[in-house]
VOGU-3710 file (C-alpha; in Angstrom, 3 decimals, decimal comma):
1> mirfgllgcg> 18,876/-47,233/-16,823  19,458/-44,414/-19,314  20,764/-41,405/-17,408  19,781/-38,018/-18,842  21,020/-34,467/-18,553  18,982/-31,437/-19,642  20,691/-28,682/-21,575  18,494/-25,591/-21,428  15,963/-24,907/-18,687  13,451/-22,642/-20,423
11> riakrhsdll> 9,742/-23,057/-21,128  9,760/-26,561/-22,641  12,170/-27,892/-20,002  9,307/-28,240/-17,532  7,737/-30,954/-19,673  10,987/-32,885/-20,048  12,047/-32,531/-16,425  8,645/-33,531/-15,068  8,851/-36,768/-17,054  12,495/-37,640/-16,434
21> ggnniegasl> 12,871/-36,186/-12,953  9,440/-37,342/-11,823  10,269/-40,982/-12,583  7,543/-41,133/-15,223  9,736/-42,865/-17,807  10,617/-46,465/-17,004  14,302/-47,070/-17,577  15,253/-43,384/-17,494  16,426/-40,974/-14,814  17,420/-37,324/-14,580
31> vavcdpirtr> 20,974/-36,722/-13,339  21,741/-33,050/-13,958  20,547/-29,876/-15,681  22,396/-26,980/-17,271  21,537/-23,389/-18,162  23,667/-20,233/-18,144  20,791/-18,462/-16,386  21,435/-19,815/-12,907  17,961/-19,232/-11,511  16,437/-21,429/-14,207
41> adaiagkfgv> 18,898/-24,267/-13,664  18,599/-24,015/-9,888  14,797/-24,135/-9,981  14,617/-27,427/-11,873  17,592/-28,942/-10,064  16,080/-28,079/-6,688  12,692/-29,503/-7,616  14,087/-32,916/-8,508  17,161/-33,072/-6,290  19,724/-33,163/-9,112
51> vahydineil> 22,872/-31,191/-9,827  22,716/-27,788/-11,539  25,423/-26,736/-13,990  25,828/-23,388/-15,701  28,384/-24,318/-18,365  27,866/-26,915/-21,101  31,390/-28,270/-20,700  30,665/-29,213/-17,087  27,609/-31,320/-17,837  29,203/-32,966/-20,879
61> arkdidavav> 32,250/-33,941/-18,811  30,101/-36,071/-16,505  30,608/-39,810/-16,894  27,234/-40,599/-15,320  25,198/-39,115/-18,209  24,326/-41,273/-21,212  22,070/-38,876/-23,122  21,392/-35,145/-23,218  18,102/-33,448/-24,034  18,992/-30,277/-25,953
71> ltpsglhpqh> 16,285/-27,717/-25,123  18,127/-24,535/-26,025  17,045/-21,928/-28,620  16,730/-23,502/-32,064  19,596/-21,494/-33,518  21,937/-22,976/-30,902  20,944/-26,605/-31,505  23,733/-27,326/-34,017  26,652/-26,315/-31,802  25,134/-27,979/-28,756
81> viacakagkh> 24,273/-31,250/-30,507  27,728/-31,422/-32,089  29,315/-30,836/-28,672  27,208/-33,636/-27,187  28,183/-35,989/-30,004  31,884/-35,243/-29,534  31,444/-36,003/-25,831  29,912/-39,372/-26,689  26,407/-38,514/-25,483  23,242/-39,599/-27,256
91> vvvekpmalr> 21,044/-36,602/-28,080  17,351/-35,812/-27,816  16,846/-32,447/-29,504  13,671/-30,391/-29,544  12,169/-29,195/-32,808  13,295/-27,893/-35,138  16,596/-29,760/-35,156  18,271/-26,716/-36,770  17,420/-23,638/-38,802  19,731/-24,269/-41,756
101> lqdaddmira> 20,098/-27,420/-43,834  23,892/-27,248/-43,692  23,733/-27,220/-39,896  21,427/-30,251/-39,941  23,921/-32,085/-42,155  26,762/-31,187/-39,787  24,755/-32,499/-36,816  23,988/-35,790/-38,557  27,635/-36,208/-39,512  28,850/-35,449/-35,981
111> cdqggvkmfi> 26,499/-38,015/-34,437  27,568/-40,640/-36,984  31,225/-39,947/-36,297  30,643/-39,982/-32,535  28,754/-43,259/-32,668  25,727/-41,764/-30,906  22,025/-41,663/-31,739  20,103/-38,450/-32,364  16,375/-38,244/-31,724  14,330/-35,278/-33,003
121> vkqnrfnvpv> 11,335/-34,543/-30,770  8,173/-34,984/-32,839  5,906/-36,040/-30,018  2,654/-35,580/-31,928  3,466/-38,685/-33,944  2,852/-40,581/-30,713  -0,564/-39,053/-29,951  -3,057/-41,931/-29,796  -5,436/-40,507/-32,464  -2,469/-39,940/-34,790
131> vkarealdag> -1,268/-43,510/-34,234  -4,726/-44,829/-35,162  -4,852/-42,681/-38,301  -1,400/-43,882/-39,311  -2,541/-47,485/-38,849  -5,468/-46,769/-41,190  -3,075/-45,218/-43,731  -0,690/-48,177/-43,598  -3,654/-50,529/-44,040  -4,603/-48,694/-47,247
141> rfgklilgtv> -7,989/-47,588/-45,928  -7,742/-44,075/-47,414  -7,025/-45,322/-50,908  -5,667/-42,596/-53,160  -4,760/-39,542/-51,090  -6,424/-36,336/-52,285  -5,930/-33,452/-49,839  -4,120/-32,882/-46,559  -4,566/-29,834/-44,360  -2,957/-28,679/-41,127
151> rvrwcrdqay> -4,221/-25,733/-39,086  -2,349/-24,123/-36,204  -4,437/-21,374/-34,648  -2,651/-20,508/-31,447  -2,246/-17,421/-29,296  1,223/-16,033/-28,595  1,083/-12,396/-27,513  3,887/-9,870/-27,201  4,579/-10,928/-23,622  5,388/-14,446/-24,862
161> ydqdgwrgtw> 7,962/-13,175/-27,345  9,403/-10,748/-24,801  10,203/-13,593/-22,361  13,504/-14,210/-24,164  15,469/-12,116/-26,609  15,866/-14,995/-29,079  12,131/-15,526/-29,646  10,862/-14,458/-33,043  14,348/-13,820/-34,438  15,696/-15,193/-37,705
171> aydggvltnq> 18,982/-16,268/-36,180  17,683/-18,283/-33,235  13,981/-19,080/-33,618  12,191/-18,436/-36,890  8,473/-17,710/-36,978  5,284/-19,696/-36,594  6,253/-22,075/-39,417  9,538/-23,020/-37,781  8,466/-23,038/-34,162  4,816/-23,685/-33,354
181> ashhvdmlew> 3,791/-25,308/-36,657  6,869/-27,437/-37,237  5,155/-30,464/-35,682  2,181/-30,056/-37,988  4,314/-29,563/-41,093  6,105/-32,793/-40,156  2,748/-34,514/-39,681  1,526/-33,506/-43,125  4,693/-34,793/-44,777  4,636/-38,002/-42,707
191> ffgdvvsvha> 1,146/-38,889/-43,913  1,363/-37,669/-47,510  4,991/-38,326/-48,411  7,532/-36,375/-50,425  6,697/-32,823/-51,495  7,279/-31,733/-55,097  6,748/-27,978/-54,704  5,367/-25,295/-52,376  3,969/-21,789/-52,571  3,674/-19,692/-49,406
201> rattalvnie> 2,761/-16,241/-48,103  3,326/-14,761/-44,661  2,868/-11,629/-42,597  3,656/-10,277/-39,150  0,200/-9,238/-38,039  -0,003/-8,527/-34,317  3,396/-8,654/-32,614  6,729/-6,879/-32,868  9,127/-9,612/-34,022  11,502/-10,128/-36,965
211> tedtavatlk> 9,718/-13,204/-38,292  6,161/-14,075/-39,295  3,288/-14,750/-36,900  0,892/-15,813/-39,685  1,473/-17,916/-42,814  -0,434/-19,904/-45,411  0,918/-22,316/-48,008  -0,109/-24,794/-50,662  1,845/-27,969/-51,393  1,975/-30,498/-54,189
221> frngalgiie> 2,978/-34,030/-53,190  4,761/-36,572/-55,357  1,753/-38,887/-55,152  -0,447/-36,210/-56,752  -2,178/-35,070/-53,571  -2,398/-31,411/-52,596  -1,741/-29,877/-49,190  -2,637/-26,746/-47,270  -0,829/-25,215/-44,302  -2,520/-22,538/-42,216
231> attaarptdl> -0,452/-21,362/-39,271  -0,760/-18,410/-36,929  0,078/-17,324/-33,407  -2,263/-14,349/-33,862  -5,403/-16,115/-32,660  -6,974/-14,034/-29,890  -7,653/-14,233/-27,038  -6,704/-17,930/-26,616  -5,547/-20,998/-28,555  -8,176/-22,400/-30,914
241> egslsilger> -6,801/-25,571/-32,477  -3,962/-27,641/-33,855  -5,478/-29,897/-36,493  -4,754/-32,409/-39,249  -7,193/-33,458/-41,992  -6,579/-36,433/-44,290  -8,894/-36,863/-47,280  -8,667/-39,883/-49,547  -10,833/-41,584/-52,142  -12,084/-44,119/-49,585
251> gaveisgfav> -12,054/-42,234/-46,324  -11,583/-39,022/-44,369  -10,145/-38,368/-40,913  -9,845/-35,103/-39,027  -7,795/-34,911/-35,830  -8,236/-31,639/-34,000  -8,100/-30,373/-30,416  -5,332/-28,049/-29,234  -2,553/-30,494/-30,105  -3,662/-32,881/-32,879
261> nqirhwrfve> -5,098/-34,980/-30,082  -8,826/-35,375/-30,595  -10,594/-37,300/-33,363  -13,327/-35,108/-34,822  -14,202/-37,152/-37,912  -13,466/-40,812/-38,685  -15,268/-41,999/-41,800  -14,461/-44,721/-44,328  -16,349/-46,142/-47,289  -15,570/-49,648/-46,076
271> elpsdkevve> -16,495/-49,528/-42,413  -15,040/-51,832/-39,805  -16,840/-52,877/-36,620  -14,199/-51,051/-34,589  -14,821/-47,722/-36,365  -17,817/-46,900/-34,188  -15,639/-47,020/-31,094  -12,600/-45,201/-32,429  -13,684/-41,621/-31,699  -14,655/-42,372/-28,130
281> kfsvnppnvy> -11,977/-44,931/-27,317  -8,914/-43,334/-28,868  -9,558/-39,616/-28,434  -7,279/-37,973/-25,892  -7,551/-34,446/-24,531  -4,323/-33,281/-22,844  -4,288/-30,166/-20,675  -1,987/-28,133/-22,935  -0,596/-27,832/-26,463  2,334/-30,162/-25,703
291> gfghqayyhh> -0,075/-33,092/-25,333  0,812/-36,479/-23,904  3,178/-37,394/-26,725  6,391/-36,548/-24,867  5,899/-39,458/-22,471  5,387/-41,981/-25,261  8,287/-40,373/-27,106  10,696/-40,894/-24,212  9,582/-44,515/-23,859  10,494/-44,858/-27,544
301> vvdclvnqra> 13,909/-43,240/-26,987  14,733/-45,560/-24,090  13,608/-48,591/-26,088  15,808/-47,561/-29,031  18,868/-47,055/-26,827  18,428/-50,196/-24,739  17,436/-52,537/-27,560  19,385/-50,917/-30,402  16,270/-50,107/-32,422  16,002/-47,470/-35,144
311> alvdglegrk> 14,500/-44,112/-34,149  11,163/-43,095/-35,650  12,511/-39,565/-36,153  16,285/-39,592/-36,495  18,452/-36,857/-37,999  17,635/-37,712/-41,601  13,906/-37,793/-40,897  14,115/-34,508/-38,991  15,992/-32,939/-41,897  13,090/-33,688/-44,271
321> slelisalye> 10,686/-31,354/-42,488  13,430/-28,717/-42,135  13,959/-28,801/-45,890  10,236/-28,328/-46,425  10,150/-25,390/-43,992  13,181/-23,856/-45,724  11,356/-24,124/-49,053  8,336/-22,369/-47,545  10,519/-19,438/-46,488  12,198/-19,313/-49,891
331> sietseeial> 8,748/-19,038/-51,460  7,766/-16,275/-49,030  10,877/-14,275/-49,955  10,556/-14,784/-53,726  6,747/-14,894/-54,065  7,346/-17,883/-56,335  6,586/-21,583/-56,303  9,643/-23,431/-55,027  10,535/-26,922/-56,181  12,064/-29,493/-53,840
341> rftpklgrlg> 14,968/-30,329/-53,740  16,500/-26,882/-53,706  19,321/-24,784/-52,247  18,190/-21,841/-50,063  19,342/-18,510/-51,472  17,155/-15,732/-50,076  15,576/-17,294/-46,975  16,702/-15,528/-43,796  16,152/-18,461/-41,463  19,177/-19,095/-39,256
351> ias> 20,923/-15,864/-40,249  21,451/-12,928/-37,897  19,881/-9,696/-39,124
//
């Protein structure tokens, strides 16, 4: 039994606590939660009958916790993950793993030195339609990859950003590219491989925040394919979609829905008998933008810890998408095409204004 503690009891903590505290993950249990805002910690602790802590040192001192889910503001992830590693706790950290590449490197080093595993939450990789598309990619069914597109058209109004002072800030959150679209950026890179260069533009269209609520970008991949990112939280009045399109010389797949969870198109030059059933059989429609991937993700985490398997998204893998996001911001600041690999100079991500 892997015994978990939750560090941070904000919006996303409901998803994690429902799974761990509700006994929905075989081989895992929730032991304690921690948040400096006592009402938040008390609410989750009371719901699942676990202990509430209000100081990180208290929860990390517990001997009955094997792993900690770090669900705090993104800008605080580095110090919290490093503290967990020094305490000998495995770490599950929500996206993005950090806001600065140097912080990501420090986190990876701390976990290596502490002999603990770090898992970056990229739950959309576990969505059933995404798994099927990845199987098709690995089988070579797309042939030469031509164009990849992700679209995040979600609604986050001023009230959303006003819930917490850290939302929409450079130091602790970043904008739509770092927060809401980080899963989709990761998805694009996971399917198409290493990025050679990016060019991006962004604006703050409808809300009063430091960072962007709308961004577009073009990417060039090492394999010659091109990519497009369209991301906004300025869709009104409700969420529209979170989508991934994969176009190759021998096939095309589009996964849409609110959370990259519904197969819209599944077409290949060389058809298989199973293709006719894929859309109906493997399309999933979760009730919210988090999807069902968190449950499959936690099963993966438990399996890795119990059976000493490698994580699908460890620190190094999580760093790849952070580097891409950092390059997007560098392009926004300079209005220039940015080559990977690079050292951020003007990007404000992770820096207090």
